[in-house]
GUMI-858369 format. One record per residue (C-alpha): residue number from 0; residue in one letter; chain; x, y, z. Coordinates in nm, 4 decimals. Example, Ala and Ser with C-alpha at 12.3 -4.5 7.8 and 13.67 -1.06 7.14 Angstrom:
2
@nuro 0 | ronu A | nukol A | x 1.2300 | y -0.4500 | z 0.7800 .
@nuro 1 | ronu S | nukol A | x 1.3670 | y -0.1060 | z 0.7140 .
//
This chain:
65
@nuro 0 | ronu M | nukol A | x 4.5508 | y 10.7133 | z 8.5659 .
@nuro 1 | ronu T | nukol A | x 4.8367 | y 10.5171 | z 8.7176 .
@nuro 2 | ronu D | nukol A | x 4.9846 | y 10.6222 | z 9.0522 .
@nuro 3 | ronu R | nukol A | x 5.3521 | y 10.5841 | z 8.9765 .
@nuro 4 | ronu R | nukol A | x 5.6004 | y 10.6473 | z 9.2507 .
@nuro 5 | ronu P | nukol A | x 5.9037 | y 10.8495 | z 9.1472 .
@nuro 6 | ronu P | nukol A | x 6.2320 | y 10.6621 | z 9.1231 .
@nuro 7 | ronu R | nukol A | x 6.4119 | y 10.6620 | z 9.4622 .
@nuro 8 | ronu V | nukol A | x 6.7844 | y 10.7616 | z 9.4707 .
@nuro 9 | ronu R | nukol A | x 6.9686 | y 10.7242 | z 9.7959 .
@nuro 10 | ronu V | nukol A | x 7.2973 | y 10.9274 | z 9.8488 .
@nuro 11 | ronu V | nukol A | x 7.5588 | y 10.7289 | z 10.0377 .
@nuro 12 | ronu P | nukol A | x 7.8249 | y 10.9524 | z 10.1933 .
@nuro 13 | ronu D | nukol A | x 8.1653 | y 10.8805 | z 10.0460 .
@nuro 14 | ronu G | nukol A | x 7.9904 | y 10.6072 | z 9.8287 .
@nuro 15 | ronu P | nukol A | x 7.7776 | y 10.5485 | z 9.5299 .
@nuro 16 | ronu L | nukol A | x 7.4176 | y 10.6654 | z 9.4508 .
@nuro 17 | ronu L | nukol A | x 7.1794 | y 10.3787 | z 9.5050 .
@nuro 18 | ronu V | nukol A | x 6.9026 | y 10.3957 | z 9.2465 .
@nuro 19 | ronu E | nukol A | x 6.5956 | y 10.1665 | z 9.2420 .
@nuro 20 | ronu G | nukol A | x 6.6101 | y 9.9765 | z 8.9138 .
@nuro 21 | ronu P | nukol A | x 6.5727 | y 9.8630 | z 8.6551 .
@nuro 22 | ronu V | nukol A | x 6.7600 | y 10.1724 | z 8.5155 .
@nuro 23 | ronu E | nukol A | x 6.9316 | y 10.3135 | z 8.2080 .
@nuro 24 | ronu L | nukol A | x 7.2295 | y 10.5271 | z 8.2544 .
@nuro 25 | ronu V | nukol A | x 7.3607 | y 10.7592 | z 7.9823 .
@nuro 26 | ronu T | nukol A | x 7.7362 | y 10.8464 | z 8.0164 .
@nuro 27 | ronu D | nukol A | x 7.8931 | y 11.1727 | z 7.9133 .
@nuro 28 | ronu D | nukol A | x 8.0045 | y 11.0172 | z 7.5772 .
@nuro 29 | ronu G | nukol A | x 7.6530 | y 10.9054 | z 7.5010 .
@nuro 30 | ronu T | nukol A | x 7.6931 | y 10.5332 | z 7.5878 .
@nuro 31 | ronu T | nukol A | x 7.3795 | y 10.3754 | z 7.7339 .
@nuro 32 | ronu V | nukol A | x 7.4201 | y 10.1282 | z 8.0214 .
@nuro 33 | ronu R | nukol A | x 7.1227 | y 9.9281 | z 8.1284 .
@nuro 34 | ronu S | nukol A | x 7.0749 | y 9.7307 | z 8.4478 .
@nuro 35 | ronu E | nukol A | x 6.7866 | y 9.5118 | z 8.5453 .
@nuro 36 | ronu R | nukol A | x 6.8777 | y 9.4893 | z 8.9157 .
@nuro 37 | ronu F | nukol A | x 6.6293 | y 9.6086 | z 9.1715 .
@nuro 38 | ronu V | nukol A | x 6.8930 | y 9.8344 | z 9.3161 .
@nuro 39 | ronu V | nukol A | x 7.1793 | y 9.9827 | z 9.1101 .
@nuro 40 | ronu A | nukol A | x 7.4908 | y 10.1376 | z 9.2539 .
@nuro 41 | ronu V | nukol A | x 7.6039 | y 10.4308 | z 9.0440 .
@nuro 42 | ronu C | nukol A | x 7.9660 | y 10.5371 | z 9.0912 .
@nuro 43 | ronu T | nukol A | x 8.0258 | y 10.8966 | z 9.1865 .
@nuro 44 | ronu C | nukol A | x 8.4072 | y 10.8794 | z 9.2453 .
@nuro 45 | ronu R | nukol A | x 8.4968 | y 10.7539 | z 8.8942 .
@nuro 46 | ronu R | nukol A | x 8.7345 | y 10.4926 | z 9.0371 .
@nuro 47 | ronu S | nukol A | x 8.5232 | y 10.1980 | z 8.9188 .
@nuro 48 | ronu K | nukol A | x 8.6548 | y 9.9688 | z 8.6421 .
@nuro 49 | ronu R | nukol A | x 8.2858 | y 9.9192 | z 8.5641 .
@nuro 50 | ronu F | nukol A | x 8.2016 | y 10.2926 | z 8.5435 .
@nuro 51 | ronu P | nukol A | x 7.9215 | y 10.4160 | z 8.5582 .
@nuro 52 | ronu L | nukol A | x 7.8247 | y 10.1163 | z 8.7799 .
@nuro 53 | ronu C | nukol A | x 8.0108 | y 10.0960 | z 9.1194 .
@nuro 54 | ronu D | nukol A | x 8.2486 | y 9.8016 | z 9.1874 .
@nuro 55 | ronu T | nukol A | x 8.3440 | y 9.9307 | z 9.5421 .
@nuro 56 | ronu S | nukol A | x 8.6941 | y 10.0605 | z 9.4196 .
@nuro 57 | ronu H | nukol A | x 8.6117 | y 10.3776 | z 9.6320 .
@nuro 58 | ronu R | nukol A | x 8.6813 | y 10.1686 | z 9.9401 .
@nuro 59 | ronu K | nukol A | x 9.0502 | y 10.1038 | z 9.8502 .
@nuro 60 | ronu R | nukol A | x 9.1569 | y 10.4680 | z 9.8603 .
@nuro 61 | ronu V | nukol A | x 9.0498 | y 10.7633 | z 10.0761 .
@nuro 62 | ronu R | nukol A | x 8.9323 | y 11.0628 | z 9.8729 .
@nuro 63 | ronu Q | nukol A | x 9.1476 | y 11.3709 | z 9.9174 .
@nuro 64 | ronu D | nukol A | x 8.9698 | y 11.7031 | z 9.8625 .
//
């Protein structure tokens, strides 16, 4: 048996989810996005031009609830 550590996801307040990669993301329309990076920033605010990957667009505007 292999001792595999579960994937680690870190929640950043008012920011992205940081996921240990490589990772495959499946969007709501069924598109699969793959990243080979060792840490992948997943957008949670949907402002990214590279959604579902974060491009730090959330820093430009303050979220209003």
